[in-house]
MIDOSE-1310 file (N, C-alpha, C; in nm, 2 decimals, decimal comma, always signed):
residues 293
meir	+6,86/+14,31/+16,66/+6,96/+14,41/+16,74/+7,10/+14,39/+16,70; +7,14/+14,54/+16,69/+7,29/+14,50/+16,61/+7,39/+14,58/+16,73; +7,50/+14,57/+16,67/+7,61/+14,67/+16,77/+7,61/+14,81/+16,69; +7,61/+14,82/+16,61/+7,57/+14,97/+16,55/+7,47/+15,00/+16,62
qfny	+7,39/+14,97/+16,63/+7,25/+15,07/+16,68/+7,29/+15,09/+16,80; +7,32/+14,98/+16,90/+7,35/+15,05/+17,04/+7,48/+15,14/+17,05; +7,55/+15,16/+16,89/+7,67/+15,25/+16,94/+7,53/+15,39/+16,90; +7,50/+15,38/+16,80/+7,46/+15,51/+16,82/+7,36/+15,57/+16,92
fmtv	+7,28/+15,46/+17,00/+7,19/+15,52/+17,06/+7,30/+15,55/+17,21; +7,37/+15,48/+17,24/+7,48/+15,49/+17,35/+7,52/+15,59/+17,34; +7,59/+15,67/+17,21/+7,69/+15,81/+17,15/+7,55/+15,94/+17,17; +7,41/+15,88/+17,12/+7,31/+16,04/+17,14/+7,32/+16,05/+17,26
aklg	+7,27/+15,93/+17,34/+7,23/+15,94/+17,53/+7,40/+16,01/+17,57; +7,49/+16,01/+17,56/+7,58/+16,07/+17,61/+7,57/+16,21/+17,56; +7,59/+16,27/+17,45/+7,62/+16,39/+17,43/+7,44/+16,47/+17,43; +7,37/+16,38/+17,44/+7,19/+16,45/+17,52/+7,19/+16,57/+17,32
sftk	+7,21/+16,49/+17,22/+7,21/+16,53/+17,08/+7,24/+16,47/+16,98; +7,12/+16,47/+16,87/+7,15/+16,41/+16,76/+7,24/+16,48/+16,68; +7,24/+16,60/+16,66/+7,35/+16,70/+16,59/+7,49/+16,62/+16,63; +7,52/+16,68/+16,73/+7,65/+16,63/+16,81/+7,69/+16,51/+16,75
asqq	+7,60/+16,37/+16,80/+7,60/+16,25/+16,77/+7,67/+16,22/+16,64; +7,57/+16,29/+16,54/+7,55/+16,26/+16,39/+7,73/+16,29/+16,36; +7,74/+16,43/+16,39/+7,95/+16,46/+16,35/+8,02/+16,38/+16,46; +8,02/+16,30/+16,52/+8,10/+16,21/+16,58/+8,11/+16,13/+16,52
lhvs	+8,03/+16,05/+16,48/+7,98/+15,89/+16,41/+8,00/+15,89/+16,29; +7,99/+16,01/+16,22/+8,01/+16,05/+16,07/+7,94/+16,00/+16,00; +7,83/+16,04/+16,02/+7,70/+15,97/+15,96/+7,55/+16,08/+15,99; +7,48/+16,11/+15,88/+7,39/+16,18/+15,82/+7,29/+16,20/+15,94
qpal	+7,25/+16,30/+16,01/+7,15/+16,28/+16,11/+7,01/+16,19/+16,07; +6,95/+16,21/+15,97/+6,84/+16,13/+15,92/+6,88/+15,98/+15,93; +7,02/+15,94/+15,87/+7,08/+15,78/+15,90/+7,07/+15,77/+16,03; +7,09/+15,86/+16,09/+7,12/+15,85/+16,25/+7,02/+15,83/+16,36
skti	+6,89/+15,92/+16,30/+6,75/+15,90/+16,37/+6,67/+15,78/+16,30; +6,68/+15,71/+16,18/+6,63/+15,62/+16,13/+6,69/+15,50/+16,19; +6,84/+15,48/+16,23/+6,90/+15,40/+16,26/+6,85/+15,34/+16,43; +6,81/+15,44/+16,50/+6,77/+15,48/+16,64/+6,60/+15,45/+16,65
ktfe	+6,54/+15,51/+16,57/+6,42/+15,47/+16,56/+6,36/+15,31/+16,53; +6,46/+15,25/+16,46/+6,45/+15,09/+16,43/+6,47/+15,05/+16,53; +6,60/+15,05/+16,63/+6,66/+15,02/+16,77/+6,53/+15,01/+16,85; +6,43/+15,12/+16,85/+6,35/+15,13/+16,86/+6,20/+15,02/+16,92
teln	+6,22/+15,00/+16,77/+6,08/+14,96/+16,74/+6,10/+14,80/+16,77; +6,28/+14,79/+16,72/+6,27/+14,62/+16,77/+6,28/+14,56/+16,90; +6,26/+14,72/+17,01/+6,26/+14,66/+17,15/+6,14/+14,70/+17,17; +6,07/+14,75/+17,09/+5,90/+14,77/+17,17/+5,91/+14,88/+17,27
vell	+5,97/+14,96/+17,23/+5,97/+15,09/+17,37/+6,05/+15,18/+17,26; +6,00/+15,31/+17,43/+6,10/+15,42/+17,35/+6,19/+15,50/+17,40; +6,30/+15,50/+17,39/+6,42/+15,55/+17,46/+6,52/+15,64/+17,45; +6,42/+15,76/+17,34/+6,50/+15,86/+17,42/+6,34/+15,97/+17,40
drsd	+6,38/+16,03/+17,47/+6,26/+16,17/+17,51/+6,35/+16,28/+17,39; +6,22/+16,32/+17,31/+6,30/+16,42/+17,20/+6,19/+16,55/+17,23; +6,14/+16,59/+17,32/+6,05/+16,65/+17,34/+6,13/+16,84/+17,37; +6,25/+16,82/+17,42/+6,33/+16,90/+17,48/+6,43/+16,93/+17,35
rrvk	+6,53/+17,05/+17,36/+6,66/+17,08/+17,26/+6,72/+16,95/+17,28; +6,72/+16,94/+17,43/+6,83/+16,84/+17,47/+6,77/+16,69/+17,50; +6,84/+16,60/+17,41/+6,74/+16,48/+17,41/+6,78/+16,43/+17,54; +6,70/+16,32/+17,62/+6,71/+16,27/+17,72/+6,65/+16,13/+17,72
ltds	+6,74/+16,07/+17,81/+6,64/+15,88/+17,81/+6,54/+15,89/+17,87; +6,50/+15,81/+17,86/+6,31/+15,76/+17,91/+6,37/+15,65/+18,02; +6,29/+15,61/+18,11/+6,30/+15,48/+18,18/+6,35/+15,41/+18,13; +6,30/+15,34/+18,00/+6,35/+15,24/+17,95/+6,49/+15,27/+17,88
geiv	+6,47/+15,37/+17,86/+6,65/+15,39/+17,81/+6,72/+15,42/+17,89; +6,71/+15,41/+17,99/+6,80/+15,43/+18,14/+6,85/+15,28/+18,13; +6,76/+15,17/+18,14/+6,79/+15,06/+18,14/+6,85/+15,01/+18,04; +6,82/+15,03/+17,93/+6,92/+14,99/+17,79/+7,05/+15,07/+17,84
ynhg	+7,06/+15,19/+17,86/+7,21/+15,24/+17,84/+7,30/+15,21/+17,91; +7,22/+15,12/+18,07/+7,31/+15,08/+18,19/+7,35/+14,94/+18,11; +7,25/+14,89/+18,06/+7,36/+14,74/+17,98/+7,43/+14,79/+17,87; +7,36/+14,87/+17,81/+7,49/+14,90/+17,68/+7,62/+14,96/+17,76
ikif	+7,62/+15,01/+17,90/+7,78/+15,05/+17,95/+7,87/+14,87/+17,97; +7,78/+14,80/+17,98/+7,83/+14,70/+18,10/+7,86/+14,60/+17,90; +7,80/+14,62/+17,81/+7,85/+14,52/+17,70/+7,95/+14,57/+17,60; +7,96/+14,75/+17,65/+8,09/+14,79/+17,54/+8,20/+14,73/+17,63
dtls	+8,19/+14,72/+17,75/+8,32/+14,67/+17,88/+8,34/+14,62/+17,85; +8,26/+14,52/+17,81/+8,24/+14,34/+17,77/+8,36/+14,35/+17,68; +8,30/+14,43/+17,54/+8,39/+14,44/+17,43/+8,53/+14,47/+17,41; +8,55/+14,58/+17,51/+8,64/+14,64/+17,60/+8,79/+14,55/+17,61
slts	+8,68/+14,45/+17,73/+8,77/+14,33/+17,77/+8,84/+14,28/+17,69; +8,75/+14,22/+17,58/+8,76/+14,08/+17,50/+8,87/+14,12/+17,40; +8,83/+14,26/+17,37/+8,98/+14,35/+17,27/+9,10/+14,35/+17,33; +9,11/+14,41/+17,45/+9,25/+14,40/+17,54/+9,28/+14,25/+17,56
nlnd	+9,21/+14,13/+17,59/+9,24/+14,05/+17,64/+9,34/+13,96/+17,50; +9,25/+14,00/+17,39/+9,30/+13,94/+17,23/+9,44/+13,99/+17,17; +9,45/+14,12/+17,23/+9,51/+14,19/+17,22/+9,66/+14,15/+17,29; +9,64/+14,13/+17,39/+9,75/+14,09/+17,50/+9,77/+13,96/+17,47
nstl	+9,69/+13,85/+17,39/+9,76/+13,69/+17,33/+9,76/+13,69/+17,25; +9,77/+13,82/+17,15/+9,85/+13,85/+17,02/+9,96/+13,87/+17,02; +9,99/+13,97/+17,11/+10,13/+14,06/+17,14/+10,21/+13,95/+17,23; +10,13/+13,84/+17,29/+10,24/+13,74/+17,34/+10,22/+13,75/+17,51
ksgn	+10,14/+13,86/+17,56/+10,13/+13,90/+17,68/+10,11/+13,83/+17,77; +10,00/+13,66/+17,71/+9,89/+13,58/+17,79/+9,87/+13,45/+17,70; +9,83/+13,37/+17,78/+9,79/+13,25/+17,68/+9,85/+13,13/+17,73; +9,78/+12,98/+17,71/+9,81/+12,88/+17,72/+9,84/+12,77/+17,64
ikig	+9,94/+12,69/+17,69/+9,98/+12,60/+17,56/+9,98/+12,48/+17,66; +9,91/+12,36/+17,58/+9,89/+12,25/+17,66/+10,01/+12,15/+17,57; +10,07/+12,09/+17,65/+10,18/+12,04/+17,58/+10,26/+11,86/+17,65; +10,24/+11,70/+17,59/+10,26/+11,64/+17,59/+10,44/+11,60/+17,58
lpsl	+10,53/+11,47/+17,69/+10,58/+11,46/+17,66/+10,64/+11,35/+17,73; +10,76/+11,24/+17,71/+10,75/+11,11/+17,78/+10,85/+11,15/+17,89; +10,87/+11,06/+17,97/+10,95/+11,11/+18,09/+11,07/+11,13/+18,08; +11,12/+11,01/+18,00/+11,26/+11,04/+17,98/+11,30/+11,21/+17,88
igim	+11,21/+11,24/+17,80/+11,25/+11,38/+17,75/+11,25/+11,48/+17,86; +11,15/+11,47/+17,94/+11,07/+11,56/+18,04/+11,21/+11,60/+18,15; +11,30/+11,47/+18,18/+11,39/+11,49/+18,27/+11,54/+11,52/+18,22; +11,59/+11,49/+18,10/+11,65/+11,53/+18,02/+11,67/+11,63/+17,98
ffps	+11,61/+11,73/+17,91/+11,62/+11,86/+17,87/+11,48/+11,96/+17,87; +11,35/+11,90/+17,91/+11,27/+11,99/+17,87/+11,26/+12,06/+18,01; +11,29/+12,09/+18,10/+11,31/+12,18/+18,25/+11,38/+12,31/+18,20; +11,49/+12,28/+18,11/+11,60/+12,39/+18,14/+11,50/+12,51/+18,00
mikg	+11,48/+12,46/+17,88/+11,37/+12,45/+17,76/+11,27/+12,53/+17,81; +11,19/+12,51/+17,91/+11,09/+12,57/+17,93/+11,11/+12,72/+18,03; +11,23/+12,64/+18,08/+11,25/+12,85/+18,18/+11,32/+12,87/+18,12; +11,36/+12,87/+18,01/+11,39/+12,99/+17,96/+11,24/+13,02/+17,84
fssa	+11,21/+12,97/+17,82/+11,06/+13,02/+17,74/+10,98/+13,06/+17,86; +10,93/+13,04/+17,96/+10,88/+13,13/+18,04/+10,98/+13,22/+18,11; +11,11/+13,28/+18,12/+11,11/+13,41/+18,13/+11,11/+13,49/+17,99; +11,07/+13,41/+17,88/+11,07/+13,49/+17,77/+10,93/+13,57/+17,76
yphi	+10,79/+13,48/+17,78/+10,73/+13,50/+17,80/+10,64/+13,45/+17,91; +10,66/+13,54/+18,03/+10,63/+13,50/+18,17/+10,44/+13,50/+18,20; +10,37/+13,49/+18,07/+10,24/+13,50/+18,12/+10,17/+13,43/+18,04; +10,25/+13,37/+17,97/+10,21/+13,17/+17,92/+10,22/+13,10/+18,01
ttel	+10,13/+13,06/+18,02/+10,16/+12,90/+18,10/+10,12/+12,85/+18,01; +10,16/+12,69/+18,12/+10,21/+12,59/+18,00/+10,15/+12,44/+18,10; +10,08/+12,38/+18,06/+10,05/+12,22/+18,11/+10,09/+12,09/+18,05; +10,12/+12,06/+18,17/+10,25/+11,92/+18,11/+10,17/+11,82/+18,11
teeg	+10,16/+11,70/+17,98/+10,12/+11,59/+18,01/+10,21/+11,54/+17,97; +10,21/+11,41/+18,13/+10,36/+11,30/+18,03/+10,28/+11,16/+18,01; +10,31/+11,13/+17,94/+10,27/+11,00/+17,85/+10,35/+10,98/+17,74; +10,38/+10,84/+17,67/+10,47/+10,82/+17,62/+10,42/+10,87/+17,48
tnkv	+10,56/+10,85/+17,37/+10,55/+10,90/+17,26/+10,43/+10,86/+17,13; +10,40/+10,74/+17,13/+10,29/+10,69/+17,07/+10,15/+10,76/+17,15; +10,11/+10,75/+17,26/+10,00/+10,82/+17,35/+10,00/+11,01/+17,31; +10,11/+11,02/+17,30/+10,13/+11,18/+17,27/+10,06/+11,20/+17,18
mrlv	+10,12/+11,09/+17,06/+10,13/+11,19/+16,91/+9,95/+11,16/+16,87; +9,87/+11,06/+16,95/+9,74/+11,07/+16,94/+9,65/+11,19/+17,01; +9,72/+11,20/+17,12/+9,66/+11,30/+17,20/+9,67/+11,46/+17,10; +9,76/+11,47/+17,04/+9,81/+11,59/+16,92/+9,71/+11,57/+16,80
eege	+9,73/+11,45/+16,74/+9,65/+11,47/+16,68/+9,43/+11,49/+16,67; +9,41/+11,43/+16,83/+9,29/+11,44/+16,83/+9,25/+11,56/+16,91; +9,40/+11,64/+16,87/+9,36/+11,82/+16,97/+9,33/+11,81/+17,04; +9,36/+11,70/+17,20/+9,38/+11,74/+17,28/+9,47/+11,77/+17,39
ldcg	+9,60/+11,81/+17,25/+9,72/+11,88/+17,32/+9,77/+11,96/+17,23; +9,76/+12,09/+17,24/+9,87/+12,20/+17,15/+9,97/+12,10/+17,08; +10,05/+12,10/+17,12/+10,22/+12,02/+17,07/+10,23/+11,89/+17,14; +10,38/+11,81/+17,12/+10,42/+11,75/+17,20/+10,56/+11,71/+17,16
iaml	+10,68/+11,70/+17,30/+10,75/+11,62/+17,22/+10,82/+11,49/+17,20; +10,86/+11,44/+17,09/+10,82/+11,32/+17,09/+10,97/+11,26/+17,04; +10,98/+11,14/+17,03/+11,13/+11,06/+16,95/+11,08/+11,05/+16,78; +11,19/+11,10/+16,75/+11,15/+11,04/+16,57/+11,17/+10,94/+16,49
pvda	+11,14/+10,89/+16,39/+11,02/+10,97/+16,31/+10,88/+10,94/+16,34; +10,80/+11,07/+16,30/+10,67/+11,02/+16,28/+10,59/+11,06/+16,15; +10,48/+11,06/+16,19/+10,43/+11,03/+16,02/+10,41/+11,18/+15,96; +10,51/+11,23/+15,87/+10,47/+11,38/+15,86/+10,41/+11,40/+15,78
tkfd	+10,28/+11,32/+15,74/+10,16/+11,35/+15,68/+10,06/+11,40/+15,77; +10,09/+11,34/+15,89/+10,01/+11,42/+16,00/+10,05/+11,54/+16,10; +10,17/+11,54/+16,11/+10,23/+11,66/+16,17/+10,36/+11,73/+16,12; +10,37/+11,81/+16,17/+10,46/+11,92/+16,15/+10,58/+11,91/+16,26
vfrl	+10,72/+11,87/+16,21/+10,77/+11,88/+16,28/+10,92/+11,94/+16,30; +10,95/+11,99/+16,40/+11,06/+12,06/+16,44/+11,16/+12,00/+16,57; +11,24/+12,00/+16,51/+11,35/+11,92/+16,54/+11,46/+11,97/+16,64; +11,45/+11,90/+16,77/+11,54/+11,98/+16,87/+11,67/+11,92/+16,95
tkdr	+11,65/+11,71/+16,92/+11,86/+11,73/+16,93/+11,82/+11,59/+16,92; +11,98/+11,53/+16,84/+11,94/+11,38/+16,82/+12,09/+11,36/+16,91; +12,06/+11,23/+16,97/+12,15/+11,15/+17,06/+12,16/+11,02/+17,00; +12,30/+10,98/+17,07/+12,27/+10,81/+17,03/+12,28/+10,73/+17,16
lmlf	+12,17/+10,59/+17,13/+12,12/+10,53/+17,21/+12,27/+10,43/+17,27; +12,23/+10,42/+17,41/+12,37/+10,34/+17,47/+12,31/+10,24/+17,53; +12,37/+10,10/+17,59/+12,35/+10,04/+17,64/+12,38/+10,06/+17,78; +12,29/+10,04/+17,88/+12,33/+10,11/+18,01/+12,31/+9,94/+18,14
lqks	+12,42/+9,95/+18,24/+12,42/+9,84/+18,28/+12,45/+9,82/+18,40; +12,46/+9,74/+18,53/+12,49/+9,75/+18,63/+12,69/+9,72/+18,62; +12,74/+9,80/+18,66/+12,84/+9,78/+18,70/+12,92/+9,65/+18,69; +12,87/+9,57/+18,75/+12,92/+9,45/+18,80/+12,89/+9,29/+18,66
hhla	+12,77/+9,39/+18,55/+12,73/+9,30/+18,46/+12,86/+9,22/+18,38; +12,85/+9,14/+18,31/+12,95/+9,07/+18,25/+13,00/+9,15/+18,12; +12,91/+9,21/+18,09/+12,93/+9,31/+17,95/+12,94/+9,44/+17,99; +12,99/+9,47/+18,09/+12,99/+9,61/+18,18/+13,13/+9,70/+18,10
qrse	+13,26/+9,57/+18,10/+13,39/+9,63/+18,10/+13,43/+9,58/+17,94; +13,28/+9,60/+17,87/+13,30/+9,63/+17,71/+13,34/+9,74/+17,69; +13,42/+9,77/+17,54/+13,44/+9,90/+17,53/+13,34/+9,96/+17,43; +13,26/+9,85/+17,37/+13,14/+9,86/+17,28/+13,08/+9,69/+17,29
islp	+12,97/+9,71/+17,18/+12,89/+9,61/+17,14/+12,82/+9,59/+17,06; +12,75/+9,48/+16,97/+12,74/+9,48/+16,89/+12,52/+9,41/+16,93; +12,41/+9,49/+16,88/+12,35/+9,41/+16,94/+12,31/+9,27/+16,94; +12,31/+9,20/+16,88/+12,34/+9,03/+16,91/+12,38/+8,96/+17,01
dikn	+12,46/+9,06/+17,06/+12,55/+9,04/+17,20/+12,43/+9,01/+17,28; +12,35/+9,10/+17,31/+12,24/+9,12/+17,43/+12,12/+9,03/+17,43; +12,13/+8,92/+17,30/+12,02/+8,85/+17,27/+11,94/+8,79/+17,41; +12,03/+8,75/+17,44/+11,98/+8,62/+17,58/+11,97/+8,72/+17,73
esti	+12,04/+8,88/+17,72/+12,01/+8,92/+17,84/+11,87/+8,99/+17,88; +11,89/+8,98/+18,00/+11,73/+9,01/+18,06/+11,73/+9,15/+18,05; +11,61/+9,19/+17,94/+11,62/+9,34/+17,92/+11,52/+9,41/+17,96; +11,51/+9,56/+17,99/+11,42/+9,61/+18,09/+11,39/+9,75/+17,93
lfte	+11,26/+9,74/+17,91/+11,24/+9,86/+17,81/+11,12/+9,95/+17,89; +11,10/+10,07/+17,77/+10,98/+10,13/+17,85/+10,85/+10,04/+17,79; +10,70/+10,11/+17,85/+10,61/+10,03/+17,79/+10,59/+10,06/+17,61; +10,51/+9,99/+17,55/+10,46/+10,01/+17,45/+10,41/+10,12/+17,43
dftm	+10,36/+10,22/+17,52/+10,36/+10,39/+17,46/+10,45/+10,45/+17,44; +10,54/+10,37/+17,45/+10,69/+10,45/+17,40/+10,75/+10,38/+17,23; +10,73/+10,55/+17,22/+10,84/+10,48/+17,05/+10,96/+10,42/+17,08; +11,03/+10,44/+17,19/+11,16/+10,34/+17,19/+11,14/+10,22/+17,20
ydri	+11,03/+10,15/+17,28/+11,01/+10,04/+17,27/+10,97/+9,97/+17,12; +10,92/+10,08/+17,05/+10,90/+10,02/+16,90/+11,01/+10,00/+16,79; +11,13/+10,11/+16,87/+11,24/+10,11/+16,81/+11,32/+10,00/+16,86; +11,31/+9,96/+16,95/+11,43/+9,85/+17,02/+11,36/+9,71/+16,94
iqec	+11,25/+9,69/+16,96/+11,20/+9,62/+16,88/+11,23/+9,56/+16,72; +11,23/+9,68/+16,68/+11,24/+9,63/+16,51/+11,41/+9,64/+16,48; +11,46/+9,71/+16,61/+11,61/+9,68/+16,55/+11,69/+9,55/+16,58; +11,60/+9,51/+16,70/+11,61/+9,34/+16,72/+11,58/+9,22/+16,59
nnfg	+11,46/+9,25/+16,57/+11,39/+9,16/+16,47/+11,48/+9,21/+16,35; +11,56/+9,29/+16,31/+11,66/+9,35/+16,20/+11,76/+9,24/+16,22; +11,78/+9,18/+16,35/+11,89/+9,11/+16,32/+11,85/+8,93/+16,32; +11,73/+8,91/+16,35/+11,66/+8,78/+16,40/+11,63/+8,76/+16,48
fkpn	+11,61/+8,84/+16,60/+11,61/+8,75/+16,74/+11,52/+8,86/+16,78; +11,43/+8,82/+16,92/+11,33/+8,88/+17,02/+11,39/+8,94/+17,11; +11,40/+9,07/+17,16/+11,50/+9,07/+17,31/+11,39/+9,02/+17,41; +11,47/+8,98/+17,54/+11,41/+8,91/+17,64/+11,37/+9,01/+17,72
iayq	+11,26/+9,04/+17,73/+11,21/+9,13/+17,80/+11,16/+9,11/+17,94; +11,23/+9,16/+18,04/+11,25/+9,09/+18,16/+11,08/+9,15/+18,23; +11,15/+9,34/+18,23/+11,02/+9,44/+18,29/+11,01/+9,52/+18,21; +10,90/+9,56/+18,20/+10,89/+9,73/+18,12/+10,78/+9,81/+18,27
saqw	+10,84/+9,96/+18,18/+10,79/+10,07/+18,30/+10,80/+10,19/+18,19; +10,71/+10,29/+18,22/+10,67/+10,39/+18,17/+10,76/+10,52/+18,25; +10,83/+10,49/+18,36/+10,91/+10,60/+18,42/+11,07/+10,55/+18,47; +11,18/+10,64/+18,38/+11,29/+10,60/+18,33/+11,36/+10,55/+18,48
dfik	+11,30/+10,66/+18,61/+11,39/+10,60/+18,72/+11,35/+10,48/+18,74; +11,28/+10,42/+18,74/+11,26/+10,29/+18,79/+11,33/+10,21/+18,73; +11,32/+10,26/+18,56/+11,40/+10,12/+18,51/+11,59/+10,13/+18,54; +11,62/+10,26/+18,57/+11,73/+10,28/+18,65/+11,76/+10,21/+18,79
dmve	+11,65/+10,22/+18,87/+11,71/+10,14/+18,96/+11,69/+10,04/+18,94; +11,64/+9,96/+18,88/+11,61/+9,81/+18,84/+11,77/+9,77/+18,78; +11,83/+9,88/+18,69/+11,94/+9,83/+18,62/+12,06/+9,80/+18,75; +12,04/+9,92/+18,85/+12,10/+9,92/+19,02/+12,15/+9,86/+19,04
nnlg	+12,02/+9,74/+19,05/+12,01/+9,64/+19,16/+12,03/+9,53/+19,03; +12,06/+9,51/+18,90/+12,15/+9,46/+18,82/+11,98/+9,35/+18,81; +11,88/+9,35/+18,74/+11,77/+9,33/+18,72/+11,77/+9,32/+18,56; +11,85/+9,38/+18,52/+11,85/+9,37/+18,36/+11,94/+9,47/+18,30
itff	+11,98/+9,50/+18,15/+12,00/+9,58/+18,06/+11,88/+9,70/+18,03; +11,91/+9,76/+18,00/+11,86/+9,90/+17,93/+11,89/+10,00/+17,81; +11,84/+10,07/+17,74/+11,87/+10,14/+17,63/+11,84/+10,30/+17,67; +11,91/+10,38/+17,67/+11,91/+10,52/+17,68/+11,99/+10,64/+17,59
pesl	+11,96/+10,71/+17,62/+12,03/+10,80/+17,52/+12,18/+10,83/+17,58; +12,29/+10,87/+17,49/+12,42/+10,89/+17,60/+12,38/+10,99/+17,72; +12,33/+11,10/+17,63/+12,33/+11,20/+17,72/+12,30/+11,19/+17,85; +12,27/+11,09/+17,89/+12,15/+11,02/+18,00/+12,25/+10,98/+18,14
nrki	+12,40/+11,01/+18,07/+12,49/+10,96/+18,15/+12,53/+11,03/+18,30; +12,47/+11,17/+18,24/+12,48/+11,26/+18,37/+12,38/+11,24/+18,46; +12,31/+11,18/+18,44/+12,19/+11,17/+18,52/+12,18/+11,07/+18,67; +12,28/+10,97/+18,60/+12,34/+10,84/+18,64/+12,43/+10,81/+18,79
dhdk	+12,39/+10,74/+18,86/+12,48/+10,67/+18,95/+12,61/+10,63/+18,90; +12,72/+10,68/+18,86/+12,82/+10,60/+18,79/+12,94/+10,53/+18,86; +12,86/+10,49/+19,01/+12,99/+10,43/+19,10/+12,86/+10,28/+19,11; +12,74/+10,30/+19,03/+12,65/+10,20/+19,01/+12,63/+10,13/+18,84
itsv	+12,66/+10,21/+18,79/+12,59/+10,20/+18,60/+12,70/+10,21/+18,57; +12,70/+10,17/+18,45/+12,82/+10,23/+18,33/+12,73/+10,23/+18,23; +12,75/+10,27/+18,11/+12,73/+10,28/+17,97/+12,84/+10,18/+17,88; +12,77/+10,13/+17,79/+12,87/+10,09/+17,67/+12,82/+10,13/+17,53
aitq	+12,87/+10,18/+17,46/+12,86/+10,23/+17,30/+12,79/+10,05/+17,20; +12,69/+10,12/+17,12/+12,62/+9,97/+17,04/+12,67/+10,06/+16,88; +12,78/+9,96/+16,86/+12,83/+10,01/+16,73/+12,77/+9,90/+16,57; +12,67/+9,82/+16,66/+12,63/+9,74/+16,55/+12,48/+9,69/+16,56
phiy	+12,37/+9,79/+16,54/+12,44/+9,90/+16,43/+12,42/+10,01/+16,52; +12,44/+10,18/+16,50/+12,46/+10,30/+16,58/+12,28/+10,32/+16,56; +12,20/+10,31/+16,68/+12,08/+10,37/+16,74/+12,07/+10,46/+16,76; +12,02/+10,58/+16,71/+12,02/+10,76/+16,72/+11,88/+10,80/+16,76
wevg	+11,86/+10,84/+16,87/+11,75/+10,95/+16,99/+11,72/+11,08/+16,91; +11,61/+11,07/+16,81/+11,61/+11,19/+16,77/+11,47/+11,23/+16,80; +11,49/+11,39/+16,90/+11,36/+11,40/+16,97/+11,31/+11,57/+16,86; +11,19/+11,58/+16,87/+11,11/+11,69/+16,82/+11,01/+11,71/+16,86
livk	+10,96/+11,85/+16,84/+10,82/+11,92/+16,88/+10,74/+11,93/+16,74; +10,61/+11,84/+16,79/+10,57/+11,79/+16,69/+10,40/+11,87/+16,70; +10,31/+11,92/+16,59/+10,20/+12,02/+16,62/+10,14/+11,96/+16,50; +10,01/+11,92/+16,55/+9,88/+11,87/+16,40/+9,95/+11,96/+16,26
kdry	+9,93/+11,87/+16,16/+9,91/+11,99/+16,05/+9,79/+12,06/+16,04; +9,77/+12,17/+15,95/+9,65/+12,21/+15,94/+9,57/+12,22/+15,99; +9,59/+12,26/+16,11/+9,56/+12,34/+16,27/+9,57/+12,44/+16,34; +9,48/+12,53/+16,34/+9,51/+12,70/+16,42/+9,61/+12,66/+16,51
rsya	+9,67/+12,75/+16,53/+9,83/+12,71/+16,61/+9,80/+12,90/+16,73; +9,76/+12,90/+16,81/+9,70/+12,95/+16,88/+9,86/+13,03/+16,93; +9,84/+13,17/+16,95/+9,98/+13,24/+16,97/+10,12/+13,21/+17,05; +9,99/+13,14/+17,16/+10,12/+13,11/+17,26/+10,21/+12,98/+17,20
tqal	+10,14/+12,87/+17,15/+10,19/+12,81/+17,04/+10,30/+12,82/+16,97; +10,27/+12,91/+16,86/+10,31/+12,98/+16,80/+10,46/+13,03/+16,87; +10,43/+13,10/+16,97/+10,54/+13,11/+17,06/+10,65/+13,06/+17,03; +10,62/+12,93/+17,11/+10,69/+12,80/+17,14/+10,75/+12,77/+17,02
idyi	+10,70/+12,76/+16,95/+10,77/+12,71/+16,80/+10,91/+12,77/+16,76; +10,87/+12,91/+16,77/+10,96/+13,00/+16,77/+11,10/+13,01/+16,81; +11,04/+13,01/+16,92/+11,10/+13,00/+17,10/+11,25/+12,87/+17,08; +11,17/+12,74/+17,02/+11,27/+12,69/+17,01/+11,36/+12,69/+16,85
tekg	+11,28/+12,70/+16,76/+11,35/+12,76/+16,62/+11,51/+12,82/+16,64; +11,47/+12,90/+16,75/+11,60/+13,06/+16,73/+11,63/+13,01/+16,86; +11,64/+12,95/+16,95/+11,68/+12,94/+17,08/+11,73/+12,75/+17,07; +11,71/+12,68/+17,04/+11,70/+12,51/+17,02/+11,71/+12,51/+17,19
i	+11,78/+12,40/+17,23/+11,75/+12,35/+17,36/+11,86/+12,36/+17,44
């Protein structure tokens, strides 16, 4: 059974004539008659009553015709939905992002994207960068926002923003009055870090190792605001991007520049290499590339 056979049969049934149907379909009448006869043979029923000048449906033909209407309605709906998707009238994107990235700039970015493409829905998964990378690689997420660098052999990267990491401390901390600080200066300080799921954890550990020490980790959390609250209560120091200064209570917390070494926090949108990208995902990539954040 082929769609072409259904189409030929439906056209003859609508027009009540092989001659008119062959003209509309731009096929010869013998070819049209042969195709429909083959269709009847495959179904093992007679679909058309050919005894009068005007061709009529048999009882079996009525059943097949009614099903044909539903089939072609479904095909028409499918085509419309695909056209809507390809013209970015609809679609869905699954995005992963760490909590810190989410609070800093994602809401304003996604607000602009949603205004430009109101019928594209977004599903957010909040995880650390390391887990986001794994989920993108495994196809569980369409894309992710991650701290760079990432493995360029696995992901296409679209850079979003670059910031420097600062040391954040409670205002009464003995290092709070410093104008700048070297990483070895915090060697013995109680330090609060993100969990191992976060690339920032790996980065801080590596930078400290470069100076020959391991940080004194007092607490770990996956939530930036919980870390901030612990710093407010002088339970330790932490590392945040400089731009997070606008999210903290400056009566309780201050930030100090780290000058040895300069540690940068760079963020990008990552997509698995050589994998199909939906129209909606490509729209997000194009939007970010054009508009930035």
